[in-house]
N, C-alpha and C positions, 0 to 999 in steps of 0.2 A: 597471483595476488592472494593474500590470506583472506579468510572469510569470517564474518560474523553470521551465525545462523539463527534465525528466528522461526519458530514453528507456530502456526496459528493454533494448532491443537493444544499448545501450552497456555494459550489465552482462553480458548473455549472449544468444546467439541461441536457447539451449535452456533456458528457465526450467524448473525441475524440482520438487524436493521442498519440503516445508514447512520442515524444520529443517536447520541448518548441518551437524550431524553425519551427515546422510543424503546430502548432496550440496553441492558447492561453488557450485552455481547455485540455491540455495534462496531461498524467500521471506523467511526470517528474515535471511539475509545481505543480501539486497536492501534490506530494511527498515532494518537498522542502518547499512549503508554508503551508501545512496542516499536513501531516503525520509525517514528521521528527520532527518539533518543538513540536508537541503535544505528540509524543512518548517520546522525551526527558523530557518533563514536567511530563508525567506519571511515568517515572523512578524516577525522582527527588522527586515526591510527593507520591511515593509508590502506584500508581494507575494503572489501566488497561486502555489502549486505545481501544475504541470501534469505529470502522469505519462502518457507516451505508451506504450501497450501494443503498438502496431503493429510489424510487420516482425520477428517472432520465429517460431519453429517451432510456437508454440501454448502453452497453459497448462494445468496441473493446477489445479483450483480450490483445492487446498491451498496452492499457491504464492501465489495472490492473497489467500487468507484470511490467511495469515501476514504477507504484505507490507503489507497495509493495515489489518488488524484491530488490530495493535499500536499504531497511532496513538491509539486510544481510551485506552490505559493511560498514554500520555505527554502527551496534550494534551486540552483540553476538547472535548466533542462539538460545541459551537457554533463553535469555532475551526476544527475539521475541516471542517464543512459550509461555512464561509465561504472557507477557504483552499485546499481540495483540488479539483482538476479532473482528470478522467480522459479521455484520448483513446483510442478504440478503434474506428477506422473499419472495420477488417477483421472484428471481432467485437463489434458494438455491445452485445450482451447482457452483456458483461463490465462495462460501465459501471453498469448497473442492479444487477448482482450485488454490486459493490463498494459503491456509494453507498446502495443501498436495502436490502441484505441484510447483507453482512459487517459494515459499520460498526455497524448496529443490534444485531446478534447479539453482537458484542464489547462493546458498551455494556451490554447486559443482563448479560453474563457478569461484567463489572467491578462492576456495581451489586449483584450477588449475592455479591461478595467472592471470586470464583473467581480462581485464578492465571492469568496470561496464558499460561503454557506448561504444557501437560499432558504428563505423563511416562508 
């Protein structure tokens, strides 16, 4: 399957907070400006979205949680599992966290009828 590649380092070298109102390098901003539009494009073009986490100063788990968990509210779980690939050669544990934990936790949250954004 052809790929669309998004590199977090093209968004920021310093990924930071969860929400836009807390930092301009937030997971929420990355989701809405990079992940979501490119995931939609991947679906429309029958491609896979590859998000490369390497070459940044590091991550707060809240950034990753917001940047990838939101997918569950906008796309089906099966499509996410089929179309999303994460690269993290520098911190391979992030791949498992995103694909095996975050996506499933947000899926349960959505199934319980909870809002995507907690205030």
